[in-house]
C-alpha positions as CSV (number, residue, x, y, z in Angstrom):
1,M,-0.1,0.1,0.0
2,G,2.8,2.4,0.9
3,L,4.6,1.6,-2.2
4,L,1.2,2.2,-4.3
5,Y,0.8,5.5,-2.4
6,K,4.2,6.7,-3.4
7,S,3.9,5.8,-7.0
8,A,0.6,7.5,-7.2
9,A,2.1,10.6,-5.6
10,R,5.1,10.7,-8.0
11,K,2.5,10.4,-10.9
12,A,0.6,13.4,-9.4
13,G,3.5,15.6,-8.9
14,A,4.7,14.7,-12.5
15,S,1.2,15.7,-13.9
16,A,1.1,19.0,-11.7
17,A,4.8,19.8,-13.0
18,L,3.6,19.3,-16.7
19,L,0.7,21.4,-16.3
20,M,2.8,24.2,-14.8
21,A,5.1,23.8,-17.6
22,V,2.3,24.1,-20.1
23,S,0.8,27.3,-18.3
24,L,4.3,28.8,-18.2
25,H,5.6,28.1,-21.6
26,P,2.5,27.6,-24.0
27,S,4.5,28.4,-27.1
28,R,6.5,25.1,-26.6
29,L,3.3,23.0,-27.1
30,T,1.3,25.0,-29.5
31,A,2.0,26.2,-33.1
32,Q,2.9,29.8,-33.4
33,A,0.0,32.1,-34.7
34,A,0.3,32.9,-38.4
35,P,0.8,36.7,-39.0
36,A,-2.2,38.7,-40.0
37,P,-2.0,39.0,-43.9
38,A,-0.8,42.5,-45.1
39,A,-3.6,45.1,-46.3
40,V,-4.0,45.1,-50.0
41,K,-4.1,48.6,-51.5
42,I,-5.9,48.7,-54.8
43,V,-4.7,51.9,-56.7
44,E,-6.7,52.8,-59.8
45,P,-4.7,53.8,-62.8
46,A,-5.3,57.3,-64.1
47,A,-7.3,57.7,-67.0
48,P,-5.6,58.1,-70.4
49,L,-4.8,61.7,-71.2
50,L,-5.9,61.4,-74.7
51,P,-8.9,59.5,-75.9
52,K,-8.6,56.5,-78.4
53,Q,-11.4,58.2,-80.4
54,F,-13.1,61.6,-80.6
55,G,-15.8,62.5,-83.0
56,K,-14.9,61.1,-86.4
57,W,-11.2,60.9,-85.5
58,Q,-9.5,57.3,-84.9
59,Q,-6.3,57.0,-83.0
60,E,-3.4,55.5,-85.0
61,A,-1.0,53.1,-83.5
62,N,2.0,55.5,-83.4
63,Q,1.1,56.7,-79.9
64,S,3.9,57.6,-77.4
65,A,4.5,59.4,-74.2
66,E,7.0,61.7,-75.3
67,P,6.5,65.6,-75.5
68,A,6.5,67.6,-78.5
69,A,9.2,69.8,-77.1
70,D,12.5,68.2,-78.1
71,D,14.9,70.9,-76.8
72,A,16.3,70.5,-73.3
73,S,15.5,74.0,-72.3
74,T,11.8,73.7,-72.9
75,R,11.7,70.1,-71.2
76,S,13.4,71.9,-68.1
77,V,10.7,74.5,-67.9
78,L,7.8,72.1,-68.3
79,F,9.4,70.2,-65.3
80,E,9.8,73.3,-63.5
81,D,6.2,74.1,-63.8
82,G,5.2,70.7,-62.4
83,L,4.8,68.4,-65.3
84,S,3.4,65.3,-64.1
85,R,2.6,63.2,-67.3
86,M,2.3,63.8,-71.0
87,A,1.1,61.8,-74.2
88,N,1.4,62.1,-77.9
89,S,-1.1,60.7,-80.3
90,S,-1.9,60.9,-84.1
91,Y,-5.3,60.5,-85.5
92,K,-7.2,60.1,-88.6
93,R,-10.4,61.2,-89.8
94,E,-12.7,58.7,-91.1
95,G,-13.5,58.6,-94.8
96,G,-10.7,60.9,-95.5
97,A,-7.0,61.6,-95.5
98,E,-6.9,64.2,-92.9
99,T,-4.9,63.7,-89.8
100,V,-4.1,65.4,-86.6
101,T,-1.1,65.2,-84.1
102,I,-1.9,65.8,-80.5
103,N,0.3,66.7,-77.8
104,A,-1.0,66.6,-74.1
105,F,0.6,67.9,-71.0
106,Q,-0.7,67.5,-67.3
107,F,0.5,69.6,-64.5
108,G,0.1,69.6,-60.7
109,D,-2.0,72.7,-60.8
110,A,-3.4,75.3,-63.1
111,T,-0.7,77.6,-62.3
112,G,1.8,75.5,-63.6
113,A,-0.3,74.7,-66.7
114,Y,-0.9,78.6,-67.6
115,S,3.0,79.0,-67.2
116,A,3.7,76.2,-69.8
117,F,1.0,77.7,-72.1
118,T,2.6,81.1,-72.1
119,L,6.0,79.4,-72.7
120,L,4.6,77.5,-75.8
121,R,2.7,80.5,-77.3
122,T,4.9,82.3,-79.8
123,P,3.8,85.8,-81.0
124,E,2.6,84.1,-84.1
125,F,-0.3,82.5,-82.2
126,K,-3.4,84.4,-82.4
127,P,-6.7,84.1,-80.1
128,L,-9.5,81.9,-81.8
129,A,-12.3,84.3,-82.7
130,D,-15.1,82.0,-83.3
131,E,-14.4,78.8,-81.0
132,K,-14.2,78.5,-77.2
133,L,-11.9,75.8,-76.2
134,G,-10.9,75.5,-72.5
135,A,-9.8,78.7,-70.7
136,K,-7.6,80.0,-73.7
137,A,-7.0,78.9,-77.0
138,V,-4.9,80.3,-79.8
139,Q,-4.0,79.4,-83.3
140,K,-1.0,79.6,-85.5
141,G,-2.1,78.2,-89.0
142,D,-3.1,74.7,-88.8
143,T,-1.7,74.4,-85.1
144,V,-3.8,75.0,-82.2
145,L,-2.7,75.5,-78.7
146,L,-5.0,75.6,-75.5
147,W,-5.0,75.6,-71.9
148,S,-7.8,73.8,-69.9
149,G,-7.4,73.5,-66.1
150,T,-4.3,71.7,-65.2
151,S,-3.6,70.6,-68.9
152,V,-2.2,72.0,-72.2
153,V,-2.9,70.6,-75.5
154,M,-1.2,71.4,-78.8
155,A,-3.0,69.9,-82.0
156,E,-1.2,70.2,-85.3
157,F,-3.6,69.2,-88.3
158,H,-2.6,68.0,-91.7
159,D,-4.6,68.4,-95.0
160,G,-7.1,70.7,-93.3
161,H,-8.2,71.6,-89.8
162,R,-11.4,71.1,-87.7
163,V,-10.9,73.1,-84.8
164,A,-14.4,72.9,-83.3
165,E,-14.0,69.0,-83.1
166,L,-11.2,69.6,-80.4
167,G,-14.0,70.1,-78.0
168,D,-14.3,66.5,-77.4
169,V,-10.7,66.3,-76.4
170,V,-11.1,68.9,-74.1
171,S,-14.0,67.7,-72.3
172,G,-12.0,64.5,-71.6
173,L,-9.1,66.1,-70.2
174,P,-8.6,65.6,-66.4
175,K,-10.7,67.8,-64.0
176,I,-9.1,69.0,-60.6
177,G,-11.2,71.1,-58.0
178,G,-9.9,73.0,-55.1
179,T,-7.1,75.6,-55.0
180,K,-5.1,73.5,-57.4
181,G,-7.8,73.9,-60.1
182,L,-7.8,77.9,-59.6
183,P,-5.8,80.0,-62.4
184,P,-3.1,82.2,-61.2
185,L,-4.1,85.6,-60.1
186,L,-1.1,87.5,-60.8
187,P,-1.7,87.7,-64.7
188,T,-5.1,89.0,-64.2
189,T,-3.4,92.2,-62.6
190,L,-2.1,93.2,-65.9
191,P,-3.9,96.4,-67.4
192,A,-5.8,95.4,-70.5
193,K,-5.4,99.0,-72.4
194,G,-2.9,98.5,-75.0
195,L,-1.7,94.9,-73.9
196,L,-0.4,92.5,-76.5
197,P,-1.9,89.1,-75.3
198,E,0.9,87.4,-77.3
199,T,3.7,88.7,-75.2
200,V,2.3,87.7,-72.0
201,K,5.0,85.4,-70.1
202,Y,4.3,83.9,-66.8
203,A,7.2,82.1,-65.0
204,L,7.5,80.2,-61.6
205,G,11.1,79.4,-61.9
206,S,14.6,80.6,-63.1
207,S,14.5,78.4,-66.0
208,G,11.2,79.6,-67.4
209,Y,12.3,83.2,-66.8
210,E,15.3,82.8,-68.8
211,A,13.5,81.0,-71.5
212,M,10.9,83.8,-71.6
213,G,13.5,86.7,-72.0
214,G,12.8,88.6,-68.9
215,V,14.4,91.8,-68.3
216,L,16.0,91.3,-65.0
217,P,18.9,88.9,-64.0
218,V,17.5,85.8,-62.7
219,G,19.6,85.9,-59.3
220,I,17.9,89.0,-58.0
221,V,14.3,87.9,-58.7
222,G,14.0,85.5,-55.7
223,F,12.6,82.3,-57.2
224,D,14.2,80.5,-54.2
225,K,11.4,82.5,-52.2
226,S,8.6,81.3,-54.3
227,A,8.5,84.3,-56.4
228,E,6.0,84.6,-59.5
229,V,6.9,86.9,-62.3
230,V,4.7,87.9,-65.3
231,T,5.9,90.2,-68.1
232,A,4.1,91.8,-71.1
233,R,4.6,94.4,-73.7
234,Y,2.3,97.0,-74.7
235,A,1.5,98.5,-78.1
236,G,3.9,101.2,-79.2
237,K,5.5,101.4,-75.7
238,G,7.5,99.3,-73.6
239,T,7.6,96.2,-71.1
240,L,5.6,95.9,-67.7
241,T,7.1,93.5,-65.3
242,L,5.0,92.4,-62.1
243,L,6.5,90.2,-59.3
244,L,4.8,88.7,-56.5
245,Y,6.3,87.5,-53.2
246,P,5.0,85.7,-50.3
247,T,5.6,88.5,-47.7
248,P,5.9,92.3,-47.8
249,Q,9.4,91.8,-46.1
250,I,10.5,89.7,-49.2
251,A,9.1,92.0,-51.5
252,G,10.8,95.0,-50.2
253,A,14.4,93.2,-50.0
254,H,14.3,92.1,-53.7
255,G,12.8,95.6,-54.6
256,R,15.8,97.3,-53.3
257,Q,17.9,94.8,-55.3
258,I,16.0,95.5,-58.5
259,E,16.3,99.3,-57.9
260,A,19.9,98.9,-57.5
261,E,20.1,96.9,-60.9
262,M,18.2,99.5,-62.7
263,N,20.3,102.1,-61.6
264,R,23.3,100.2,-62.9
265,Q,22.1,99.9,-66.2
266,G,21.0,103.4,-66.5
267,S,19.4,104.8,-69.7
268,A,20.0,101.3,-71.2
269,A,16.8,100.0,-69.6
270,G,14.7,102.9,-71.0
271,T,12.2,104.5,-68.9
272,V,12.3,102.8,-65.5
273,K,9.5,103.3,-63.1
274,L,9.5,101.2,-59.9
275,R,6.8,100.8,-57.2
276,R,6.1,98.3,-54.4
277,E,2.7,97.6,-52.9
278,G,2.6,95.1,-50.3
279,V,3.7,91.7,-51.8
280,L,3.5,93.2,-55.4
281,V,6.6,94.9,-57.1
282,L,6.0,96.7,-60.3
283,L,8.5,97.8,-62.9
284,T,8.5,99.3,-66.3
285,T,11.2,99.2,-68.7
286,G,11.6,100.3,-72.5
287,N,10.0,102.9,-74.7
288,W,7.6,104.5,-72.3
289,Q,6.8,108.1,-71.7
290,P,7.7,108.9,-68.2
291,A,4.1,110.1,-67.6
292,E,2.5,107.2,-68.9
293,A,4.9,104.7,-66.9
294,Q,4.0,106.4,-63.6
295,Q,0.3,106.4,-64.4
296,L,0.4,102.7,-65.3
297,I,2.2,101.5,-62.3
298,E,0.1,103.6,-59.8
299,N,-3.0,102.5,-61.2
300,T,-2.1,98.7,-61.0
301,H,-3.1,97.0,-57.8
302,L,-3.5,93.5,-56.8
303,N,-6.7,92.0,-55.9
304,L,-6.0,89.5,-53.2
305,Q,-8.2,86.5,-52.8
306,V,-7.8,84.6,-49.5
307,S,-9.0,81.0,-49.4
308,Y,-9.0,78.5,-46.5
309,D,-8.9,74.9,-47.5
310,K,-8.1,73.3,-44.3
311,P,-10.8,72.0,-42.0
312,L,-11.5,74.2,-38.9
313,P,-10.7,72.7,-35.3
314,L,-13.8,71.1,-33.6
315,E,-13.4,74.1,-30.9
316,F,-14.2,76.7,-33.7
317,H,-17.2,74.8,-34.8
318,A,-18.5,74.3,-31.3
319,E,-18.2,78.1,-30.5
320,I,-20.1,78.9,-33.7
321,R,-22.9,76.3,-32.9
322,K,-23.3,77.8,-29.3
323,T,-23.4,81.3,-30.7
324,A,-26.1,80.4,-33.2
325,T,-28.0,78.6,-30.5
326,L,-27.9,81.6,-28.4
327,L,-29.1,84.0,-31.1
328,S,-31.9,81.7,-32.0
329,S,-33.1,81.2,-28.5
330,I,-33.0,85.0,-28.1
331,A,-34.9,85.5,-31.3
332,E,-37.6,82.8,-30.3
333,L,-38.1,84.4,-26.8
334,S,-38.6,87.8,-28.2
335,A,-41.2,86.5,-30.7
336,A,-43.1,84.8,-28.0
337,L,-43.1,87.9,-25.9
338,M,-44.2,89.9,-28.7
339,L,-47.1,87.3,-29.5
340,A,-48.0,87.1,-25.6
341,A,-48.3,90.9,-25.6
342,V,-50.6,91.0,-28.7
343,V,-52.8,88.1,-27.1
344,L,-53.1,89.7,-23.6
345,G,-53.8,92.9,-25.2
346,L,-56.7,91.7,-27.4
347,F,-57.9,89.6,-24.3
348,F,-58.1,92.4,-21.8
349,G,-59.1,95.1,-24.2
350,G,-61.6,93.0,-26.2
351,G,-63.1,91.3,-23.1
352,R,-63.6,94.8,-21.6
353,A,-65.4,95.9,-24.6
354,L,-67.5,92.9,-24.9
355,I,-68.8,93.3,-21.3
356,R,-69.6,97.0,-22.0
357,V,-71.6,95.9,-25.1
358,M,-73.3,93.2,-23.2
359,Q,-74.2,95.8,-20.3
360,G,-75.9,98.0,-23.1
361,K,-73.1,100.6,-23.1
362,P,-71.1,101.5,-26.1
363,A,-67.7,99.5,-26.4
364,A,-65.7,102.7,-26.3
365,T,-66.5,105.7,-23.9
366,E,-65.0,108.8,-23.0
367,P,-63.1,108.3,-19.4
368,E,-64.8,109.8,-16.4
369,F,-62.9,111.5,-13.8
370,L,-63.8,112.8,-10.2
371,R,-63.2,116.4,-9.6
372,I,-62.9,118.0,-6.1
373,D,-63.5,121.9,-6.1
374,L,-61.7,123.3,-3.1
375,R,-61.6,126.9,-4.0
376,D,-63.4,129.4,-1.6
377,R,-66.1,131.4,-3.1
378,P,-67.6,134.5,-1.5
379,G,-70.6,133.9,0.6
380,D,-69.8,130.0,1.3
381,G,-68.6,130.8,4.8
382,G,-65.4,128.6,4.1
383,R,-67.4,125.5,4.0
384,M,-66.1,122.5,1.7
385,K,-68.4,121.5,-1.1
386,P,-69.5,118.0,-1.5
387,L,-67.8,115.8,-4.0
388,R,-69.6,115.7,-7.5
């Protein structure tokens, strides 16, 4: 019996030890849990920049993604403007020999697209008189250049041109909303009187400014401080340059550098008039009459547009709701008090009139007053007269 008891005790101790080992080291007896599968992110590819077919035009096989600009300087400016993708394709019209080659460029925002549009537009391009394509469209012979949102399209027709049919291409271009879809503000500041539209050039960087033939040395413009520059010529006169900076302090610093440079150039720069207004610097050069140049820069102002595209904090929304609730409660209470005053007036006034009518009296009567005559009269003996 003692031996059996000891054997049972040993088995019980071994079982307890085994259970303790399992509880302390479960990983030794159970398989390691499989890692959770990685999240799969599906990215939808962007729609093609150019369609396979528009109207009666069918895309040919020689499609590529190379831009029309072959020179390195133009490529550099396009990428400086934020070029994100491009496409080149040829189309043939059904039932004929007409063809058209289309080059499309898409940029990160409308500002970069407009800068590229002014770069590719040469003085030979004239505005389209009869057709409305995109935001701006110009034509030189059989070549059409247009700007729409964040895209620029150049179409070259062969054996005839059908400009109106490019509307289907424009409608299929990418559409971007928000601040990225807004056109630049600075070019709209140019005075329209006497302006030569084909000479307007808008630059966002040093490469673009040099390619557009700016009148100032690139080093003093301040593109490293996010400067924007637009230049334009006026009929029979000179050149107007507008420079936009992020802050008035930066504008003032570069304005002084520009003033020193103009003093160094002297009469070679023509009629020089310089003025700074906040973040805007205005400069005239070339064949201006001094009075005209002075009047031009004094009457040119920047219309700032402030937009807020970030969500407001929750505290701001809560305060607005509290204020709106308080004002609406005050308005409701005032309306209730006014209504109560009208109801009470009708109740008491109308009720009194109704009672008088029921008593056979007129609804409205002259008020009755009690009078006490305390004046002494001769012969009264100082006696008080009774009340009447």
